[in-house]
Backbone and ligand atoms as CSV (ligand in chain L), in Angstrom:
chain,resi,resn,atom,element,x,y,z
A,1,UNK,N,N,11.912,65.052,-14.554
A,1,UNK,CA,C,12.211,64.569,-13.198
A,1,UNK,C,C,12.897,65.667,-12.398
A,2,UNK,N,N,12.445,65.808,-11.172
A,2,UNK,CA,C,12.955,66.901,-10.347
A,2,UNK,C,C,14.025,66.409,-9.377
A,3,UNK,N,N,14.791,67.386,-8.899
A,3,UNK,CA,C,15.794,67.095,-7.899
A,3,UNK,C,C,15.243,67.530,-6.541
A,4,UNK,N,N,15.344,66.659,-5.543
A,4,UNK,CA,C,14.825,66.983,-4.223
A,4,UNK,C,C,15.903,66.958,-3.160
A,5,UNK,N,N,15.714,67.788,-2.151
A,5,UNK,CA,C,16.528,67.689,-0.943
A,5,UNK,C,C,15.568,67.329,0.183
A,6,UNK,N,N,15.765,66.140,0.742
A,6,UNK,CA,C,14.863,65.599,1.759
A,6,UNK,C,C,15.528,65.784,3.116
A,7,UNK,N,N,14.877,66.525,3.983
A,7,UNK,CA,C,15.532,66.968,5.216
A,7,UNK,C,C,14.819,66.426,6.450
A,8,UNK,N,N,15.634,65.909,7.370
A,8,UNK,CA,C,15.135,65.493,8.684
A,8,UNK,C,C,14.625,66.722,9.437
A,9,UNK,N,N,13.557,66.552,10.249
A,9,UNK,CA,C,12.969,67.683,10.963
A,9,UNK,C,C,13.639,67.949,12.315
A,10,UNK,N,N,13.464,67.010,13.259
A,10,UNK,CA,C,13.868,67.258,14.646
A,10,UNK,C,C,15.377,67.436,14.809
A,11,UNK,N,N,15.759,68.550,15.410
A,11,UNK,CA,C,17.171,68.814,15.638
A,11,UNK,C,C,17.867,69.438,14.443
A,12,UNK,N,N,17.167,69.491,13.299
A,12,UNK,CA,C,17.729,70.110,12.100
A,12,UNK,C,C,16.947,71.388,11.781
A,13,UNK,N,N,15.631,71.252,11.636
A,13,UNK,CA,C,14.785,72.404,11.287
A,13,UNK,C,C,14.115,73.016,12.513
A,14,UNK,N,N,13.942,72.206,13.561
A,14,UNK,CA,C,13.391,72.742,14.817
A,14,UNK,C,C,14.238,72.250,15.985
A,15,UNK,N,N,14.135,72.982,17.080
A,15,UNK,CA,C,14.933,72.636,18.255
A,15,UNK,C,C,14.319,71.442,18.984
A,16,UNK,N,N,15.183,70.705,19.651
A,16,UNK,CA,C,14.725,69.563,20.453
A,16,UNK,C,C,15.342,69.662,21.839
A,17,UNK,N,N,14.658,69.056,22.797
A,17,UNK,CA,C,15.240,68.924,24.129
A,17,UNK,C,C,16.156,67.723,24.141
A,18,UNK,N,N,17.126,67.738,25.030
A,18,UNK,CA,C,17.972,66.559,25.198
A,18,UNK,C,C,17.656,65.913,26.532
A,19,UNK,N,N,17.486,64.588,26.478
A,19,UNK,CA,C,17.275,63.840,27.714
A,19,UNK,C,C,18.388,62.800,27.749
A,20,UNK,N,N,19.403,63.053,28.563
A,20,UNK,CA,C,20.600,62.230,28.471
A,20,UNK,C,C,21.194,62.442,27.086
A,21,UNK,N,N,21.377,61.345,26.352
A,21,UNK,CA,C,21.920,61.466,25.001
A,21,UNK,C,C,20.833,61.363,23.933
A,22,UNK,N,N,19.557,61.379,24.358
A,22,UNK,CA,C,18.447,61.233,23.414
A,22,UNK,C,C,17.857,62.588,23.058
A,23,UNK,N,N,17.499,62.745,21.767
A,23,UNK,CA,C,16.718,63.911,21.367
A,23,UNK,C,C,15.258,63.654,21.725
A,24,UNK,N,N,14.590,64.651,22.298
A,24,UNK,CA,C,13.170,64.517,22.612
A,24,UNK,C,C,12.394,65.483,21.724
A,25,UNK,N,N,11.546,64.942,20.849
A,25,UNK,CA,C,10.782,65.768,19.916
A,25,UNK,C,C,9.722,66.554,20.668
A,26,UNK,N,N,9.422,67.783,20.219
A,26,UNK,CA,C,8.348,68.539,20.860
A,26,UNK,C,C,7.003,67.829,20.709
A,27,UNK,N,N,6.181,67.909,21.754
A,27,UNK,CA,C,4.872,67.241,21.731
A,27,UNK,C,C,3.717,68.243,21.649
A,28,UNK,N,N,4.036,69.537,21.821
A,28,UNK,CA,C,2.994,70.562,21.673
A,28,UNK,C,C,3.507,71.673,20.761
A,29,UNK,N,N,2.545,72.348,20.105
A,29,UNK,CA,C,2.908,73.453,19.223
A,29,UNK,C,C,3.585,74.564,20.015
A,30,UNK,N,N,3.208,74.699,21.303
A,30,UNK,CA,C,3.775,75.770,22.136
A,30,UNK,C,C,5.282,75.595,22.324
A,31,UNK,N,N,5.751,74.367,22.361
A,31,UNK,CA,C,7.191,74.155,22.569
A,31,UNK,C,C,7.950,73.952,21.248
A,32,UNK,N,N,7.249,74.169,20.121
A,32,UNK,CA,C,7.886,73.972,18.816
A,32,UNK,C,C,8.587,75.256,18.391
A,33,UNK,N,N,9.888,75.160,18.176
A,33,UNK,CA,C,10.652,76.359,17.835
A,33,UNK,C,C,11.550,76.086,16.634
A,34,UNK,N,N,11.391,76.912,15.600
A,34,UNK,CA,C,12.208,76.741,14.392
A,34,UNK,C,C,13.658,77.100,14.670
A,35,UNK,N,N,14.574,76.311,14.117
A,35,UNK,CA,C,15.996,76.624,14.140
A,35,UNK,C,C,16.244,77.730,13.107
A,36,UNK,N,N,16.391,78.966,13.587
A,36,UNK,CA,C,16.448,80.117,12.665
A,36,UNK,C,C,17.640,80.044,11.704
A,37,UNK,N,N,18.692,79.346,12.104
A,37,UNK,CA,C,19.859,79.224,11.229
A,37,UNK,C,C,19.509,78.488,9.935
A,38,UNK,N,N,18.422,77.686,9.975
A,38,UNK,CA,C,18.045,76.913,8.792
A,38,UNK,C,C,17.346,77.776,7.740
A,39,UNK,N,N,16.792,78.922,8.153
A,39,UNK,CA,C,15.948,79.706,7.240
A,39,UNK,C,C,16.706,80.170,5.989
A,40,UNK,N,N,17.822,80.908,6.142
A,40,UNK,CA,C,18.521,81.354,4.929
A,40,UNK,C,C,19.088,80.193,4.112
A,41,UNK,N,N,19.415,79.094,4.782
A,41,UNK,CA,C,20.007,77.951,4.071
A,41,UNK,C,C,18.967,77.289,3.165
A,42,UNK,N,N,17.754,77.112,3.688
A,42,UNK,CA,C,16.698,76.510,2.868
A,42,UNK,C,C,16.276,77.458,1.747
A,43,UNK,N,N,16.331,78.757,2.020
A,43,UNK,CA,C,16.023,79.722,0.953
A,43,UNK,C,C,17.025,79.597,-0.191
A,44,UNK,N,N,18.287,79.347,0.154
A,44,UNK,CA,C,19.314,79.166,-0.885
A,44,UNK,C,C,19.019,77.924,-1.729
A,45,UNK,N,N,18.594,76.847,-1.067
A,45,UNK,CA,C,18.266,75.622,-1.812
A,45,UNK,C,C,17.093,75.879,-2.752
A,46,UNK,N,N,16.056,76.550,-2.244
A,46,UNK,CA,C,14.887,76.865,-3.078
A,46,UNK,C,C,15.298,77.702,-4.276
A,47,UNK,N,N,16.175,78.691,-4.020
A,47,UNK,CA,C,16.611,79.587,-5.093
A,47,UNK,C,C,17.374,78.820,-6.174
A,48,UNK,N,N,17.997,77.710,-5.792
A,48,UNK,CA,C,18.730,76.897,-6.767
A,48,UNK,C,C,17.783,76.001,-7.570
A,49,UNK,N,N,16.514,76.015,-7.219
A,49,UNK,CA,C,15.527,75.290,-8.020
A,49,UNK,C,C,15.230,73.878,-7.561
A,50,UNK,N,N,15.698,73.496,-6.377
A,50,UNK,CA,C,15.418,72.137,-5.901
A,50,UNK,C,C,14.127,72.128,-5.080
A,51,UNK,N,N,13.526,70.953,-4.967
A,51,UNK,CA,C,12.368,70.811,-4.085
A,51,UNK,C,C,12.879,70.560,-2.664
A,52,UNK,N,N,12.288,71.252,-1.711
A,52,UNK,CA,C,12.711,71.120,-0.314
A,52,UNK,C,C,11.604,70.395,0.457
A,53,UNK,N,N,11.924,69.184,0.905
A,53,UNK,CA,C,10.912,68.283,1.471
A,53,UNK,C,C,11.376,67.779,2.833
A,54,UNK,N,N,10.470,67.794,3.801
A,54,UNK,CA,C,10.790,67.345,5.157
A,54,UNK,C,C,10.313,65.905,5.347
A,55,UNK,N,N,11.122,65.091,6.022
A,55,UNK,CA,C,10.671,63.757,6.431
A,55,UNK,C,C,10.887,63.619,7.931
A,56,UNK,N,N,9.919,63.012,8.619
A,56,UNK,CA,C,10.056,62.922,10.081
A,56,UNK,C,C,9.349,61.705,10.652
A,57,UNK,N,N,10.021,61.024,11.584
A,57,UNK,CA,C,9.395,59.952,12.376
A,57,UNK,C,C,8.703,60.602,13.569
A,58,UNK,N,N,7.417,60.354,13.753
A,58,UNK,CA,C,6.715,60.882,14.929
A,58,UNK,C,C,5.954,59.754,15.631
A,59,UNK,N,N,6.698,58.869,16.311
A,59,UNK,CA,C,6.056,57.721,16.963
A,59,UNK,C,C,5.080,58.127,18.064
A,60,UNK,N,N,5.176,59.374,18.548
A,60,UNK,CA,C,4.233,59.858,19.557
A,60,UNK,C,C,2.790,59.789,19.069
A,61,UNK,N,N,2.579,59.855,17.747
A,61,UNK,CA,C,1.223,59.740,17.195
A,61,UNK,C,C,0.669,58.347,17.448
A,62,UNK,N,N,1.541,57.351,17.371
A,62,UNK,CA,C,1.119,55.961,17.524
A,62,UNK,C,C,0.864,55.607,18.990
A,63,UNK,N,N,1.713,56.127,19.878
A,63,UNK,CA,C,1.544,55.727,21.289
A,63,UNK,C,C,0.731,56.730,22.101
A,64,UNK,N,N,0.197,57.765,21.425
A,64,UNK,CA,C,-0.746,58.656,22.090
A,64,UNK,C,C,-0.132,59.850,22.799
A,65,UNK,N,N,1.208,59.992,22.740
A,65,UNK,CA,C,1.820,61.146,23.406
A,65,UNK,C,C,1.636,62.433,22.604
A,66,UNK,N,N,1.411,62.284,21.280
A,66,UNK,CA,C,1.319,63.440,20.379
A,66,UNK,C,C,-0.013,63.379,19.637
A,67,UNK,N,N,-0.757,64.505,19.633
A,67,UNK,CA,C,-2.021,64.513,18.893
A,67,UNK,C,C,-1.781,65.033,17.484
A,68,UNK,N,N,-2.617,64.585,16.557
A,68,UNK,CA,C,-2.529,65.016,15.163
A,68,UNK,C,C,-2.725,66.531,15.072
A,69,UNK,N,N,-3.608,67.056,15.955
A,69,UNK,CA,C,-3.885,68.483,15.935
A,69,UNK,C,C,-2.628,69.296,16.288
A,70,UNK,N,N,-1.907,68.853,17.328
A,70,UNK,CA,C,-0.681,69.567,17.710
A,70,UNK,C,C,0.361,69.471,16.594
A,71,UNK,N,N,0.454,68.290,15.996
A,71,UNK,CA,C,1.433,68.119,14.918
A,71,UNK,C,C,1.093,69.039,13.736
A,72,UNK,N,N,-0.195,69.123,13.391
A,72,UNK,CA,C,-0.611,70.009,12.294
A,72,UNK,C,C,-0.251,71.460,12.597
A,73,UNK,N,N,-0.443,71.844,13.867
A,73,UNK,CA,C,-0.103,73.223,14.242
A,73,UNK,C,C,1.410,73.452,14.146
A,74,UNK,N,N,2.193,72.473,14.552
A,74,UNK,CA,C,3.657,72.595,14.417
A,74,UNK,C,C,4.045,72.753,12.957
A,75,UNK,N,N,3.381,71.976,12.101
A,75,UNK,CA,C,3.768,71.993,10.692
A,75,UNK,C,C,3.262,73.244,9.979
A,76,UNK,N,N,2.179,73.849,10.492
A,76,UNK,CA,C,1.781,75.177,9.990
A,76,UNK,C,C,2.899,76.182,10.276
A,77,UNK,N,N,3.435,76.124,11.506
A,77,UNK,CA,C,4.540,77.006,11.893
A,77,UNK,C,C,5.757,76.759,10.999
A,78,UNK,N,N,6.039,75.486,10.756
A,78,UNK,CA,C,7.210,75.126,9.945
A,78,UNK,C,C,7.066,75.646,8.510
A,79,UNK,N,N,5.860,75.494,7.940
A,79,UNK,CA,C,5.631,75.958,6.565
A,79,UNK,C,C,5.656,77.478,6.461
A,80,UNK,N,N,5.200,78.144,7.527
A,80,UNK,CA,C,5.242,79.611,7.504
A,80,UNK,C,C,6.671,80.120,7.592
A,81,UNK,N,N,7.504,79.405,8.334
A,81,UNK,CA,C,8.867,79.889,8.590
A,81,UNK,C,C,9.897,79.475,7.553
A,82,UNK,N,N,9.605,78.398,6.822
A,82,UNK,CA,C,10.602,77.849,5.899
A,82,UNK,C,C,9.967,77.586,4.529
A,83,UNK,N,N,10.768,77.713,3.458
A,83,UNK,CA,C,10.220,77.490,2.109
A,83,UNK,C,C,10.132,75.998,1.777
A,84,UNK,N,N,9.083,75.343,2.277
A,84,UNK,CA,C,8.958,73.887,2.122
A,84,UNK,C,C,7.964,73.531,1.020
A,85,UNK,N,N,8.263,72.467,0.288
A,85,UNK,CA,C,7.318,71.968,-0.710
A,85,UNK,C,C,6.387,70.916,-0.126
A,86,UNK,N,N,6.865,70.159,0.877
A,86,UNK,CA,C,6.012,69.100,1.422
A,86,UNK,C,C,6.619,68.590,2.728
A,87,UNK,N,N,5.773,67.896,3.502
A,87,UNK,CA,C,6.228,67.276,4.751
A,87,UNK,C,C,5.663,65.852,4.784
A,88,UNK,N,N,6.527,64.867,4.962
A,88,UNK,CA,C,6.098,63.467,5.053
A,88,UNK,C,C,6.356,62.955,6.468
A,89,UNK,N,N,5.323,62.357,7.074
A,89,UNK,CA,C,5.388,61.921,8.470
A,89,UNK,C,C,5.175,60.410,8.553
A,90,UNK,N,N,6.031,59.723,9.311
A,90,UNK,CA,C,5.736,58.351,9.734
A,90,UNK,C,C,5.118,58.441,11.120
A,91,UNK,N,N,3.840,58.006,11.274
A,91,UNK,CA,C,3.168,58.120,12.564
A,91,UNK,C,C,3.361,56.886,13.434
A,92,UNK,N,N,4.177,55.935,12.996
A,92,UNK,CA,C,4.243,54.626,13.645
A,92,UNK,C,C,5.357,54.538,14.688
A,93,UNK,N,N,5.215,53.551,15.563
A,93,UNK,CA,C,6.275,53.217,16.504
A,93,UNK,C,C,7.044,52.018,15.949
A,94,UNK,N,N,8.183,51.743,16.558
A,94,UNK,CA,C,9.027,50.653,16.052
A,94,UNK,C,C,8.263,49.327,16.033
A,95,UNK,N,N,7.427,49.099,17.066
A,95,UNK,CA,C,6.700,47.825,17.153
A,95,UNK,C,C,5.682,47.656,16.032
A,96,UNK,N,N,5.293,48.745,15.366
A,96,UNK,CA,C,4.317,48.661,14.264
A,96,UNK,C,C,4.918,48.000,13.010
A,97,UNK,N,N,6.242,47.982,12.931
A,97,UNK,CA,C,6.952,47.370,11.793
A,97,UNK,C,C,6.442,47.879,10.445
A,98,UNK,N,N,6.268,49.200,10.337
A,98,UNK,CA,C,5.779,49.816,9.100
A,98,UNK,C,C,6.939,49.937,8.109
A,99,UNK,N,N,6.643,50.231,6.843
A,99,UNK,CA,C,7.726,50.420,5.873
A,99,UNK,C,C,8.241,51.856,5.816
A,100,UNK,N,N,7.625,52.772,6.620
A,100,UNK,CA,C,7.981,54.186,6.460
A,100,UNK,C,C,8.836,54.752,7.586
A,101,UNK,N,N,8.949,54.036,8.713
A,101,UNK,CA,C,9.764,54.582,9.809
A,101,UNK,C,C,11.245,54.504,9.443
A,102,UNK,N,N,11.902,55.670,9.394
A,102,UNK,CA,C,13.333,55.673,9.092
A,102,UNK,C,C,14.075,54.897,10.171
A,103,UNK,N,N,15.026,54.053,9.892
A,103,UNK,CA,C,15.863,53.986,8.679
A,103,UNK,C,C,15.237,53.316,7.451
A,104,UNK,N,N,13.996,52.875,7.498
A,104,UNK,CA,C,13.398,52.325,6.270
A,104,UNK,C,C,13.141,53.489,5.298
A,105,UNK,N,N,13.123,53.196,4.005
A,105,UNK,CA,C,13.079,54.301,3.032
A,105,UNK,C,C,11.677,54.732,2.601
A,106,UNK,N,N,10.615,54.228,3.276
A,106,UNK,CA,C,9.240,54.467,2.803
A,106,UNK,C,C,8.866,55.918,2.564
A,107,UNK,N,N,9.269,56.816,3.465
A,107,UNK,CA,C,8.904,58.229,3.282
A,107,UNK,C,C,9.588,58.814,2.046
A,108,UNK,N,N,10.833,58.389,1.818
A,108,UNK,CA,C,11.578,58.897,0.661
A,108,UNK,C,C,10.956,58.387,-0.638
A,109,UNK,N,N,10.528,57.129,-0.614
A,109,UNK,CA,C,9.915,56.538,-1.810
A,109,UNK,C,C,8.572,57.222,-2.102
A,110,UNK,N,N,7.822,57.513,-1.023
A,110,UNK,CA,C,6.548,58.219,-1.178
A,110,UNK,C,C,6.779,59.592,-1.835
A,111,UNK,N,N,7.793,60.309,-1.344
A,111,UNK,CA,C,8.119,61.630,-1.909
A,111,UNK,C,C,8.551,61.495,-3.366
A,112,UNK,N,N,9.302,60.454,-3.652
A,112,UNK,CA,C,9.774,60.222,-5.028
A,112,UNK,C,C,8.592,60.095,-5.995
A,113,UNK,N,N,7.610,59.282,-5.621
A,113,UNK,CA,C,6.476,59.063,-6.529
A,113,UNK,C,C,5.561,60.273,-6.599
A,114,UNK,N,N,5.335,60.919,-5.454
A,114,UNK,CA,C,4.426,62.074,-5.465
A,114,UNK,C,C,4.984,63.227,-6.292
A,115,UNK,N,N,6.290,63.463,-6.186
A,115,UNK,CA,C,6.888,64.649,-6.821
A,115,UNK,C,C,7.768,64.310,-8.026
A,116,UNK,N,N,7.786,63.052,-8.443
A,116,UNK,CA,C,8.588,62.637,-9.600
A,116,UNK,C,C,10.050,63.037,-9.426
A,117,UNK,N,N,10.606,62.636,-8.291
A,117,UNK,CA,C,11.998,62.986,-7.997
A,117,UNK,C,C,12.947,62.007,-8.672
A,118,UNK,N,N,14.037,62.544,-9.185
A,118,UNK,CA,C,15.129,61.730,-9.706
A,118,UNK,C,C,16.044,61.420,-8.512
A,119,UNK,N,N,15.927,60.202,-7.959
A,119,UNK,CA,C,16.644,59.896,-6.718
A,119,UNK,C,C,18.163,59.894,-6.911
A,120,UNK,N,N,18.624,59.548,-8.120
A,120,UNK,CA,C,20.071,59.570,-8.394
A,120,UNK,C,C,20.663,60.955,-8.159
A,121,UNK,N,N,19.842,61.982,-8.365
A,121,UNK,CA,C,20.338,63.358,-8.256
A,121,UNK,C,C,19.769,64.066,-7.030
A,122,UNK,N,N,19.108,63.308,-6.153
A,122,UNK,CA,C,18.520,63.929,-4.969
A,122,UNK,C,C,19.375,63.650,-3.728
A,123,UNK,N,N,19.116,64.423,-2.674
A,123,UNK,CA,C,19.951,64.386,-1.474
A,123,UNK,C,C,19.103,64.254,-0.213
A,124,UNK,N,N,19.717,63.671,0.815
A,124,UNK,CA,C,19.133,63.669,2.153
A,124,UNK,C,C,20.067,64.455,3.068
A,125,UNK,N,N,19.494,65.360,3.864
A,125,UNK,CA,C,20.277,66.081,4.882
A,125,UNK,C,C,19.770,65.665,6.257
A,126,UNK,N,N,20.701,65.319,7.138
A,126,UNK,CA,C,20.316,64.954,8.503
A,126,UNK,C,C,21.535,64.968,9.413
A,127,UNK,N,N,21.249,64.828,10.705
A,127,UNK,CA,C,22.321,64.636,11.688
A,127,UNK,C,C,22.258,63.214,12.246
A,128,UNK,N,N,21.493,62.303,11.582
A,128,UNK,CA,C,21.280,60.965,12.159
A,128,UNK,C,C,21.545,59.836,11.153
A,129,UNK,N,N,22.034,58.721,11.689
A,129,UNK,CA,C,22.341,57.568,10.830
A,129,UNK,C,C,21.089,57.007,10.165
A,130,UNK,N,N,19.931,57.126,10.822
A,130,UNK,CA,C,18.711,56.550,10.242
A,130,UNK,C,C,18.405,57.156,8.870
A,131,UNK,N,N,18.671,58.457,8.719
A,131,UNK,CA,C,18.417,59.114,7.435
A,131,UNK,C,C,19.443,58.702,6.387
A,132,UNK,N,N,20.685,58.501,6.848
A,132,UNK,CA,C,21.733,58.050,5.927
A,132,UNK,C,C,21.373,56.668,5.382
A,133,UNK,N,N,20.859,55.810,6.257
A,133,UNK,CA,C,20.480,54.462,5.846
A,133,UNK,C,C,19.273,54.497,4.896
A,134,UNK,N,N,18.292,55.339,5.202
A,134,UNK,CA,C,17.128,55.478,4.322
A,134,UNK,C,C,17.557,56.003,2.952
A,135,UNK,N,N,18.485,56.953,2.935
A,135,UNK,CA,C,18.990,57.513,1.676
A,135,UNK,C,C,19.658,56.424,0.831
A,136,UNK,N,N,20.465,55.602,1.492
A,136,UNK,CA,C,21.154,54.516,0.772
A,136,UNK,C,C,20.140,53.570,0.147
A,137,UNK,N,N,19.116,53.201,0.937
A,137,UNK,CA,C,18.100,52.264,0.442
A,137,UNK,C,C,17.255,52.874,-0.674
A,138,UNK,N,N,17.066,54.206,-0.641
A,138,UNK,CA,C,16.230,54.856,-1.657
A,138,UNK,C,C,17.046,55.312,-2.869
A,139,UNK,N,N,18.372,55.190,-2.780
A,139,UNK,CA,C,19.215,55.525,-3.934
A,139,UNK,C,C,19.552,56.995,-4.066
A,140,UNK,N,N,19.504,57.748,-2.955
A,140,UNK,CA,C,19.963,59.132,-3.070
A,140,UNK,C,C,21.191,59.375,-2.189
A,141,UNK,N,N,21.796,60.534,-2.360
A,141,UNK,CA,C,23.065,60.854,-1.711
A,141,UNK,C,C,22.817,61.404,-0.312
A,142,UNK,N,N,23.488,60.844,0.700
A,142,UNK,CA,C,23.287,61.333,2.063
A,142,UNK,C,C,24.367,62.348,2.423
A,143,UNK,N,N,23.915,63.495,2.901
A,143,UNK,CA,C,24.813,64.549,3.354
A,143,UNK,C,C,24.497,64.757,4.829
A,144,UNK,N,N,25.334,64.166,5.666
A,144,UNK,CA,C,25.089,64.113,7.111
A,144,UNK,C,C,26.009,65.116,7.787
A,145,UNK,N,N,25.496,65.764,8.839
A,145,UNK,CA,C,26.406,66.638,9.572
A,145,UNK,C,C,26.598,66.137,11.003
A,146,UNK,N,N,27.727,66.540,11.586
A,146,UNK,CA,C,28.208,66.005,12.856
A,146,UNK,C,C,27.194,66.144,13.989
A,147,UNK,N,N,27.010,65.063,14.724
A,147,UNK,CA,C,26.157,65.063,15.913
A,147,UNK,C,C,26.489,63.775,16.664
A,148,UNK,N,N,25.955,63.616,17.877
A,148,UNK,CA,C,26.165,62.349,18.583
A,148,UNK,C,C,25.392,61.183,17.955
A,149,UNK,N,N,24.571,61.452,16.917
A,149,UNK,CA,C,23.684,60.425,16.368
A,149,UNK,C,C,24.083,59.960,14.967
A,150,UNK,N,N,25.302,60.314,14.560
A,150,UNK,CA,C,25.754,59.961,13.206
A,150,UNK,C,C,25.925,58.445,13.045
A,151,UNK,N,N,26.410,57.783,14.102
A,151,UNK,CA,C,26.559,56.333,14.050
A,151,UNK,C,C,27.620,55.899,13.061
A,152,UNK,N,N,27.592,54.607,12.706
A,152,UNK,CA,C,28.629,54.088,11.815
A,152,UNK,C,C,28.041,53.559,10.520
A,153,UNK,N,N,26.752,53.833,10.247
A,153,UNK,CA,C,26.144,53.396,8.985
A,153,UNK,C,C,26.780,54.161,7.825
A,154,UNK,N,N,26.586,53.642,6.614
A,154,UNK,CA,C,27.135,54.305,5.430
A,154,UNK,C,C,26.547,55.700,5.263
A,155,UNK,N,N,27.402,56.680,4.957
A,155,UNK,CA,C,26.914,57.979,4.505
A,155,UNK,C,C,27.843,58.448,3.400
A,156,UNK,N,N,27.334,59.296,2.519
A,156,UNK,CA,C,28.154,59.740,1.389
A,156,UNK,C,C,29.057,60.902,1.772
A,157,UNK,N,N,28.496,61.848,2.540
A,157,UNK,CA,C,29.300,62.986,2.996
A,157,UNK,C,C,29.038,63.212,4.474
A,158,UNK,N,N,30.103,63.539,5.223
A,158,UNK,CA,C,29.966,63.910,6.632
A,158,UNK,C,C,30.603,65.281,6.802
A,159,UNK,N,N,29.786,66.273,7.177
A,159,UNK,CA,C,30.234,67.657,7.222
A,159,UNK,C,C,30.057,68.218,8.627
A,160,UNK,N,N,30.712,69.370,8.911
A,160,UNK,CA,C,30.689,69.871,10.293
A,160,UNK,C,C,29.323,70.357,10.766
A,161,UNK,N,N,28.508,70.925,9.869
A,161,UNK,CA,C,27.247,71.516,10.321
A,161,UNK,C,C,26.259,71.651,9.157
A,162,UNK,N,N,25.066,72.142,9.456
A,162,UNK,CA,C,24.008,72.251,8.443
A,162,UNK,C,C,24.420,73.164,7.289
A,163,UNK,N,N,25.085,74.266,7.616
A,163,UNK,CA,C,25.497,75.192,6.554
A,163,UNK,C,C,26.453,74.507,5.576
A,164,UNK,N,N,27.401,73.772,6.120
A,164,UNK,CA,C,28.366,73.070,5.258
A,164,UNK,C,C,27.646,72.015,4.411
A,165,UNK,N,N,26.614,71.384,4.984
A,165,UNK,CA,C,25.851,70.374,4.234
A,165,UNK,C,C,25.120,71.017,3.059
A,166,UNK,N,N,24.489,72.151,3.304
A,166,UNK,CA,C,23.763,72.852,2.233
A,166,UNK,C,C,24.742,73.351,1.170
A,167,UNK,N,N,25.874,73.920,1.610
A,167,UNK,CA,C,26.872,74.398,0.648
A,167,UNK,C,C,27.385,73.255,-0.228
A,168,UNK,N,N,27.571,72.080,0.370
A,168,UNK,CA,C,28.045,70.916,-0.402
A,168,UNK,C,C,27.051,70.552,-1.499
A,169,UNK,N,N,25.762,70.562,-1.154
A,169,UNK,CA,C,24.735,70.213,-2.140
A,169,UNK,C,C,24.692,71.256,-3.257
A,170,UNK,N,N,24.780,72.519,-2.886
A,170,UNK,CA,C,24.756,73.574,-3.908
A,170,UNK,C,C,25.957,73.426,-4.846
A,171,UNK,N,N,27.091,73.059,-4.273
A,171,UNK,CA,C,28.311,72.877,-5.057
A,171,UNK,C,C,28.177,71.672,-5.995
A,172,UNK,N,N,27.519,70.616,-5.506
A,172,UNK,CA,C,27.393,69.398,-6.318
A,172,UNK,C,C,26.373,69.563,-7.438
A,173,UNK,N,N,25.337,70.360,-7.204
A,173,UNK,CA,C,24.281,70.400,-8.223
A,173,UNK,C,C,24.344,71.627,-9.103
A,174,UNK,N,N,25.139,72.617,-8.738
A,174,UNK,CA,C,25.306,73.778,-9.624
A,174,UNK,C,C,26.772,73.855,-10.024
A,175,UNK,N,N,27.100,73.627,-11.290
A,175,UNK,CA,C,28.504,73.647,-11.719
A,175,UNK,C,C,29.166,74.993,-11.413
A,176,UNK,N,N,30.451,74.939,-11.045
A,176,UNK,CA,C,31.154,76.147,-10.611
A,176,UNK,C,C,31.424,77.119,-11.762
A,177,UNK,N,N,31.583,76.591,-12.977
A,177,UNK,CA,C,31.925,77.455,-14.111
A,177,UNK,C,C,30.789,78.435,-14.412
A,178,UNK,N,N,31.116,79.753,-14.479
A,178,UNK,CA,C,30.060,80.746,-14.706
A,178,UNK,C,C,29.336,80.535,-16.026
A,179,UNK,N,N,30.036,79.993,-17.023
A,179,UNK,CA,C,29.410,79.806,-18.331
A,179,UNK,C,C,28.431,78.646,-18.304
A,180,UNK,N,N,28.528,77.823,-17.289
A,180,UNK,CA,C,27.686,76.617,-17.256
A,180,UNK,C,C,26.661,76.667,-16.138
A,181,UNK,N,N,26.430,77.863,-15.590
A,181,UNK,CA,C,25.491,77.935,-14.464
A,181,UNK,C,C,24.090,77.551,-14.907
A,182,UNK,N,N,23.545,76.619,-14.168
A,182,UNK,CA,C,22.149,76.240,-14.396
A,182,UNK,C,C,21.580,75.806,-13.065
A,183,UNK,N,N,20.292,75.900,-12.955
A,183,UNK,CA,C,19.673,75.477,-11.703
A,183,UNK,C,C,19.770,73.963,-11.588
A,184,UNK,N,N,19.621,73.462,-10.381
A,184,UNK,CA,C,19.702,72.027,-10.142
A,184,UNK,C,C,18.614,71.281,-10.895
A,185,UNK,N,N,17.410,71.839,-10.906
A,185,UNK,CA,C,16.255,71.073,-11.410
A,185,UNK,C,C,16.115,71.166,-12.920
L,1,ZN,ZN,ZN,5.610,54.385,9.473
């Protein structure tokens, strides 16, 4: 069984526009821009032997604002820029009442079965309460970092930023004692 780190996409791995207090996901590949600060951090996770997996709600696919072709092009960019093992997408809108739109845990459960993840030892990284709630329902540890979208749902760790979140996971899964160093997986 492998250990996975399941990471929210928008606002964590790529930049988003803000409209009032709402994050607006990019709708074209041209406006898709990787958050460069995430690159060395994800490389550190990969080097520790964990699987690095993206999960994302993209309701624009359901209501027609986002085409599958543009999304595929964005994810080609994401895979080229970051050491990712997989990307799981919920294409539904809230009205579809699907089991995969976060805060529901469907995407995490799908990743668990596809990659044989040990959820007890796996982590979710995000800046949003929806991911913390999905992590709780799927049985993995949520490592959330500060944002206006943290909310008041249960989370296991709340840290100042993405770097602190990644460092926390590395600290939890790799014992500090030099004689006991082993990879997470
Ligand atoms: Zn869905």
